[in-house]
N, C-alpha and C positions, 0 to 999 in steps of 0.2 A: 722508636718504630724497627720494624722487623724489615728484613730482606724478603724478598719477593723468590720463589722458585726460580724464576729465569735468571736473577741476580746470581743465587746459591751455585746454581749449574755454572753460569759464566766464570763464577771465582774458581769452582772446582778444576775446570778445565783448565784455566791459568795456573793454578798449582801443581797440576798434572804436567803442563808443558814445561815449567820452570824445573820440575824435577828431573824429567826426561834428558834435560839440556846439561845438569850439572855434572861437573868434572871435580871430584872431590880432589884436593890437593893438601888441605891442611886442616888443622882442628877445627878454624872457624867455618869453612865449608862444611864439615861434617857436623857441627850445631846448627848451621842454616839450614841443613837437609833434614834433621830432625825436627826442627820446627816447620818446615813445610809439611813433612808426615804427619805432624801433630795437626797441624791447619786443614790437612787432607780430612783427616779422620774427623775431625769437629763438622766441616762442611758436609762432608757425606751423612751424618747422623741428622745435619739439620735439613736435608734434603729428604731424607727418610722421615723426617717427623719426630725423631726421638726426642722426647720430652727435657731430659736431663742429660746435655750433652756431657759434661765433666765426668758425671758417674760412669757414661758408656766408654769413654777415653780410658778411664783410669782402668774398667774390666777388659778392655782389648790389651792392656799391655800386663796385666796376670798372666803369667803362664799356668797352661793346664785348666784354667777356668774359664767357661766360654761366658760370654755376656748375657745377662738375665734377658734381654731384648731379644738375643737370639733363639733363646729357647721357648719364646713365646710363639 
């Protein structure tokens, strides 16, 4: 079962709120922030209807190479 667009938007809002309130004080907090940033990227891809979220997220992390979906 997939997520509805409304559910994806709600989860994306919650992740963004959590990120805005985070105070990084140690490595664990920094890791949590990275995980939340990745979740935000994945949810954004789902919200835009990108088929292969994993490929898109990897492309976002490669410096100097725009994601293929962004070129279309």
